[in-house]
Kinemage of the C-alpha trace (Angstrom):
@kinemage 1
@onewidth
@group {chain A} dominant
@subgroup {mainchain}
@vectorlist {calphas} color= white
{ca unk a 1} P 0.000 0.000 0.000
{ca unk a 2} L 1.496 3.346 -1.050
{ca unk a 3} L 0.545 6.634 0.362
{ca unk a 4} L 0.160 9.527 -1.896
{ca unk a 5} L 1.202 12.864 -0.475
{ca unk a 6} L -0.172 15.870 -2.211
{ca unk a 7} L 1.970 18.377 -0.259
{ca unk a 8} L 5.657 18.875 0.348
{ca unk a 9} L 7.199 18.495 3.738
{ca unk a 10} L 7.863 21.726 5.552
{ca unk a 11} L 10.765 22.380 7.897
{ca unk a 12} L 14.442 23.174 7.997
{ca unk a 13} L 17.082 20.987 6.432
{ca unk a 14} L 20.188 19.784 8.254
{ca unk a 15} L 22.398 22.217 6.305
{ca unk a 16} L 19.998 25.044 7.149
{ca unk a 17} L 20.106 24.081 10.822
{ca unk a 18} L 23.935 24.089 10.821
{ca unk a 19} L 23.926 27.540 9.173
{ca unk a 20} L 21.492 28.962 11.749
{ca unk a 21} L 23.531 27.511 14.629
{ca unk a 22} L 26.748 28.995 13.188
{ca unk a 23} L 25.193 32.460 12.882
{ca unk a 24} L 23.756 32.306 16.411
{ca unk a 25} L 27.110 31.129 17.797
{ca unk a 26} L 28.921 34.013 16.075
{ca unk a 27} L 26.478 36.557 17.474
{ca unk a 28} L 26.791 34.927 20.908
{ca unk a 29} L 30.580 35.284 20.862
{ca unk a 30} L 30.307 38.992 19.978
{ca unk a 31} L 27.760 39.594 22.730
{ca unk a 32} L 29.954 37.737 25.222
{ca unk a 33} L 32.840 40.063 24.318
{ca unk a 34} L 30.684 43.214 24.474
{ca unk a 35} L 29.149 42.554 27.907
{ca unk a 36} L 32.365 43.295 29.880
{ca unk a 37} L 32.673 46.679 28.135
{ca unk a 38} L 29.077 47.509 29.083
{ca unk a 39} L 29.755 46.534 32.700
{ca unk a 40} L 32.857 48.723 32.704
{ca unk a 41} L 30.778 51.617 31.310
{ca unk a 42} L 28.319 51.204 34.184
{ca unk a 43} L 31.227 51.289 36.645
{ca unk a 44} L 32.535 54.469 34.992
{ca unk a 45} L 29.110 56.114 35.269
{ca unk a 46} L 28.873 55.159 38.947
{ca unk a 47} L 32.381 56.505 39.644
{ca unk a 48} L 31.598 59.778 37.831
{ca unk a 49} L 28.338 60.253 39.726
{ca unk a 50} L 30.074 59.644 43.044
{ca unk a 51} L 33.018 61.926 42.272
{ca unk a 52} L 31.115 64.921 40.824
{ca unk a 53} L 30.476 66.284 44.325
{ca unk a 54} L 34.077 67.397 44.814
{ca unk a 55} L 34.820 71.112 45.143
{ca unk a 56} L 37.656 71.325 42.613
{ca unk a 57} L 38.640 69.502 39.463
{ca unk a 58} L 41.594 67.965 41.313
{ca unk a 59} L 39.298 66.532 43.993
{ca unk a 60} L 36.979 65.110 41.345
{ca unk a 61} L 39.878 63.475 39.502
{ca unk a 62} L 41.300 62.031 42.742
{ca unk a 63} L 37.915 60.645 43.745
{ca unk a 64} L 37.447 59.120 40.288
{ca unk a 65} L 40.944 57.612 40.430
{ca unk a 66} L 40.171 55.927 43.752
{ca unk a 67} L 36.854 54.578 42.439
{ca unk a 68} L 38.513 53.333 39.250
{ca unk a 69} L 41.102 51.438 41.305
{ca unk a 70} L 38.330 49.717 43.258
{ca unk a 71} L 36.188 48.899 40.200
{ca unk a 72} L 39.194 48.021 37.979
{ca unk a 73} L 38.404 50.647 35.318
{ca unk a 74} L 41.027 50.590 32.573
{ca unk a 75} L 39.370 52.376 29.618
{ca unk a 76} L 39.137 55.834 31.178
{ca unk a 77} L 41.575 57.610 33.430
{ca unk a 78} L 41.160 60.743 35.532
{ca unk a 79} L 42.854 62.830 32.835
{ca unk a 80} L 40.149 61.786 30.322
{ca unk a 81} L 37.396 63.510 32.305
{ca unk a 82} L 36.151 66.881 31.072
{ca unk a 83} L 35.059 68.888 34.108
{ca unk a 84} L 33.037 72.109 33.832
{ca unk a 85} L 30.943 74.236 36.192
{ca unk a 86} L 27.317 74.908 35.251
{ca unk a 87} L 25.110 76.898 37.666
{ca unk a 88} L 27.441 76.211 40.626
{ca unk a 89} L 27.380 72.462 39.926
{ca unk a 90} L 30.173 70.332 38.558
{ca unk a 91} L 29.417 68.602 35.269
{ca unk a 92} L 31.708 65.716 34.374
{ca unk a 93} L 31.806 64.408 30.794
{ca unk a 94} L 33.572 61.477 29.229
{ca unk a 95} L 33.577 59.890 25.779
{ca unk a 96} L 35.621 56.926 24.620
{ca unk a 97} L 35.639 54.124 22.043
{ca unk a 98} L 36.065 50.404 22.559
{ca unk a 99} L 37.024 48.064 19.711
{ca unk a 100} L 36.260 44.353 19.696
{ca unk a 101} L 38.037 42.178 17.141
{ca unk a 102} L 35.537 40.052 15.206
{ca unk a 103} L 37.520 38.218 12.521
{ca unk a 104} L 40.237 39.071 10.021
{ca unk a 105} L 40.284 42.828 9.482
{ca unk a 106} L 36.775 43.362 10.943
{ca unk a 107} L 36.193 45.084 14.283
{ca unk a 108} L 33.091 46.005 16.244
{ca unk a 109} L 33.313 49.642 17.405
{ca unk a 110} L 31.396 50.639 20.534
{ca unk a 111} L 31.199 54.364 21.340
{ca unk a 112} L 30.447 55.298 24.912
{ca unk a 113} L 29.732 58.766 26.293
{ca unk a 114} L 28.230 60.109 29.473
{ca unk a 115} L 27.619 63.456 31.142
{ca unk a 116} L 26.588 63.959 34.751
{ca unk a 117} L 23.575 66.101 35.474
């Protein structure tokens, strides 16, 4: 007894499955490399918010340097902070780039910037 099928089977082939897994694995590796830079950015923001209450630029830089030693911040140093006074409040700004090597000559560029309020 033979069955007659009037429709085609639907689904993903083995080669298609391997391709999808390879793409997802590649994206997963990039995300795994980007997460530490995002965590470092959060530490930088926290250190800037805590140090903006200093009276002078030197005090702000010293406070940021101490916080960066505790949180192991390597991307931004105290000299990279731009400190200004606006309406008798200190405003601290920072902007920096982080590159993540993907493959061959390709890099993923992440641009971070923050300004205290």
